[in-house]
C-alpha positions as CSV (number, residue, x, y, z in Angstrom):
1,M,7.0,80.0,144.1
2,K,10.0,80.6,146.4
3,P,10.1,83.6,148.8
4,K,12.1,86.5,147.6
5,Y,14.9,86.0,150.1
6,L,15.5,82.4,148.9
7,R,15.6,83.4,145.3
8,L,18.5,85.7,146.0
9,I,20.7,83.0,147.6
10,P,21.8,80.2,145.4
11,S,21.3,76.8,147.0
12,K,25.0,75.8,146.8
13,I,26.1,78.9,148.7
14,L,23.3,78.2,151.3
15,F,24.4,74.6,151.7
16,H,28.1,75.4,152.1
17,S,27.3,78.1,154.6
18,L,25.3,75.7,156.7
19,V,28.0,73.0,156.5
20,I,30.7,75.6,157.6
21,L,28.5,76.8,160.5
22,L,27.8,73.2,161.7
23,V,31.5,72.2,161.5
24,S,32.6,75.3,163.3
25,C,30.1,74.8,166.1
26,S,31.0,71.2,166.6
27,Y,34.5,71.9,167.8
28,G,33.2,72.6,171.3
29,L,31.9,69.1,171.6
30,F,35.3,67.6,171.6
31,A,36.8,69.0,174.9
32,Q,40.2,67.8,176.0
33,D,39.4,67.8,179.7
34,A,36.7,65.4,180.9
35,V,34.3,66.2,183.8
36,S,33.1,63.7,186.3
37,S,30.3,64.3,188.7
38,G,31.5,62.7,191.9
39,A,29.1,61.6,194.6
40,F,25.7,63.2,195.0
41,I,24.6,63.1,198.7
42,T,21.1,63.8,199.8
43,E,19.8,64.5,203.3
44,P,16.4,65.6,204.6
45,P,15.8,69.3,203.7
46,T,15.6,72.0,206.4
47,L,14.4,75.6,206.4
48,L,18.0,76.8,205.6
49,N,19.2,73.9,203.5
50,L,17.7,71.9,200.6
51,G,19.7,68.8,201.7
52,F,22.0,67.9,198.9
53,E,25.7,68.3,198.0
54,W,28.2,67.1,195.5
55,K,31.4,65.5,196.7
56,S,34.2,65.8,194.2
57,H,36.9,63.1,193.9
């Protein structure tokens, strides 16, 4: 026996709602501007500094 909340929502409506939700959330995955990490430089850590930095292009 299905739980009460699932009996109230027909499966077609639930399926279409999930598809719309997934499609609308996937637009952020296709960004127009790419990001590159650059150089990651490590040095011995000190008391004031952990000893790493990023150098951008």
